[in-house]
C-alpha positions in Angstrom: -32.7 40.7 24.5 -30.5 37.8 22.4 -27.3 37.7 24.3 -26.8 35.0 21.2 -26.1 38.0 18.7 -23.9 40.1 20.7 -20.4 39.3 19.9 -18.6 39.8 23.4 -15.9 38.2 24.2 -16.3 35.3 27.2 -13.6 34.7 29.0 -13.8 30.9 31.1 -11.1 29.8 33.6 -11.6 27.5 35.8 -10.9 28.3 39.8 -8.9 25.6 41.8 -10.0 27.7 45.1 -13.7 27.7 44.9 -14.0 24.5 42.2 -15.6 26.3 39.6 -15.5 28.0 36.3 -15.4 32.2 36.4 -16.9 33.6 33.6 -15.9 37.1 32.7 -16.5 39.4 29.6 -13.3 41.6 30.0 -15.4 44.5 27.7 -18.5 44.6 30.2 -15.9 45.3 33.7 -17.6 43.4 37.1 -19.4 41.2 34.4 -18.5 38.0 36.0 -20.3 34.9 36.9 -19.8 30.9 37.5 -20.5 27.4 37.2 -19.9 24.0 38.1 -19.0 23.0 34.9 -17.9 24.6 31.9 -21.6 24.8 30.0 -23.4 25.9 33.4 -20.5 28.6 33.0 -21.1 29.3 29.6 -25.2 29.0 30.4 -25.1 31.8 33.4 -22.3 33.9 31.2 -24.9 35.0 28.9 -27.8 36.0 32.3 -25.0 37.7 33.1 -24.4 39.9 30.4 -28.0 40.7 29.8 -28.3 41.7 33.2 -24.8 43.7 33.1 -26.6 45.4 30.1 -30.0 46.1 31.0 -29.0 48.0 34.2 -26.2 50.0 32.6 -29.0 51.0 29.8 -31.1 52.1 33.0 -28.8 54.4 34.4 -27.9 55.8 31.1 -24.2 54.5 31.3 -22.8 53.5 27.7 -22.4 50.0 26.6 -19.2 49.5 25.3 -18.5 47.6 21.4 -17.5 44.4 21.2 -13.5 43.7 21.1 -13.2 42.4 17.2 -10.7 39.5 17.0 -7.9 39.9 14.8 -6.4 37.2 12.9 -2.3 37.8 11.7 -1.2 37.3 8.5 0.0 33.8 8.0 
């Protein structure tokens, strides 16, 4: 599976408490990871997405579809 071909939302936020960037995938409940830099958090979340999807497929759980961005009419 090539996670670069997946179109899931990724939210990356700085955690002052942990001093790391936290990366979550809102569509994949519980899919969260971290990195010392923004770039590392982005890299790690790709592995987390892959693992999340593979684990849920292995136990027969449905995989949510990615959310699609809807831009407002200008």
